[in-house]
N, C-alpha and C positions, 0 to 999 in steps of 0.2 A: 585700407581701413584707417579711419581717423579715430584717435583715442584722446578723449579729453583728460587732462591731468587731474589727479585727485589730490586735494590739499589735506595733509594730515599734520598733527602737531609734533613733528620729529625732524630735527635738522639733518639727520643722516639719510632721510628718505630721498631717493633719486631714481630716475628712470635710467637704466643702463643704456648707453648709446644715445641719450637724448641730444647731446651735442658733442663736438670734438673735445671740449674741455673735460666733460664727464667721462668720455671714453678713455682719455689719457689718464685721468685720476684712477679709474677703476682698473685699467690694465697697466698699471705702472711698471710691472715686471715684464711686460710684453714689449716686443719691438714696435716701432711706430707703424710699420707695415701691418703687423698682426692687429694692432689696435684699430687701424683704419678698416681692416676687413671686418672685425667685430662690429665696429660702428656702422658700417654699411649694411651688414646682415641683420643687426638687431633693431635699428631705428625704425624699420618698417614692419616689425613683427607684432607689436601691440602690447596690451596690458600684461600678458603672461611673462613678459621679460622685464617687468618692473620688479624691484627687489622687495616688494611687499607681498608676501605669500598669501595674504588675505584677499588679494585682487585676482588671484589665479582661479579661473573657473574650471577649466578642463585641462588636466595635466597630460600633455601628449608625450610620446617617447622622445621627440625632438627637444621639447622643452626640458624634460627630465635630464637628458644628456647634457644640454647646455648648462643647467644649474649644477650638475654633479661635477663639472670641470671648473667651476668657480670656487672662490673662497667662501665657506659657510658664513663668515662674518658679514658678507654683503647683504645677507637676508635676516640676520639676527636682530638688528636694531637694539644692540646691547646698551647704547647710550641714550635711549629714548625716554621720554616722559611716559610712564606706564599708566597714566590716569585713565586712559580709554579702557583698560582692563578691569576697572573697578566694578564689582558686583555686590549688590546689597542682598543679604539673606535675612531671614526672620530676626535674628538677634546679633548679626555680625556683618561686617563689610570685609570683603577680600579684594586684594589687588596684587597683580604680578609684580615681582621685583627682580633686580639684577642677580640676587643670590640664587634664584631658581635656574640660572644658566650653569650652575656648578653643583657637583655632588661631592660629598666628603668620602675619600677613600679610607679604607680600614687603617692604613698607615698614617692617616691624618692629613694627607695632601688633598688639594682641591683638583678635581677633574672637570674640565669644561664639557658641557653637553653640546657638542658641535651640531647635533641633529635637531636641536630645539630652536624654533624660529618664532619670533613675536611679530604680529601684524599691527602696526599703528592704526590702520584704517578700521580694523574690526575689534581691536583690543583683545584678541585671542592668541593662544599659542598653538603651534602646529609642529608635527614631526616631519622631518625631511632628511634624506630622500627615501 
């Protein structure tokens, strides 16, 4: 299957396993052998293994298992330009922001919502897994 890359306005957007350099960066804590196996397995699998959750059409068990073993930060796009999320309503304009990745605990601390994913291609937020 041939997948055309999708251009989105986000510097952190990348296809996991697109090339050896990407595989090494994403799998920095893994050994070189493990990184190579991931690279070989993922490079041929397609759009669902890109880190933009908005591109995933049908979430298979295999795909869910793959992403559940990864760091959630790979799909969150925390440092993105969120302008694609802008929505105009009758009398107001809403836009997603970094602060929405956190909730305030009763003790006053901030807790990161690891399950919240932003898609730069759709401008929407998703829950995962």
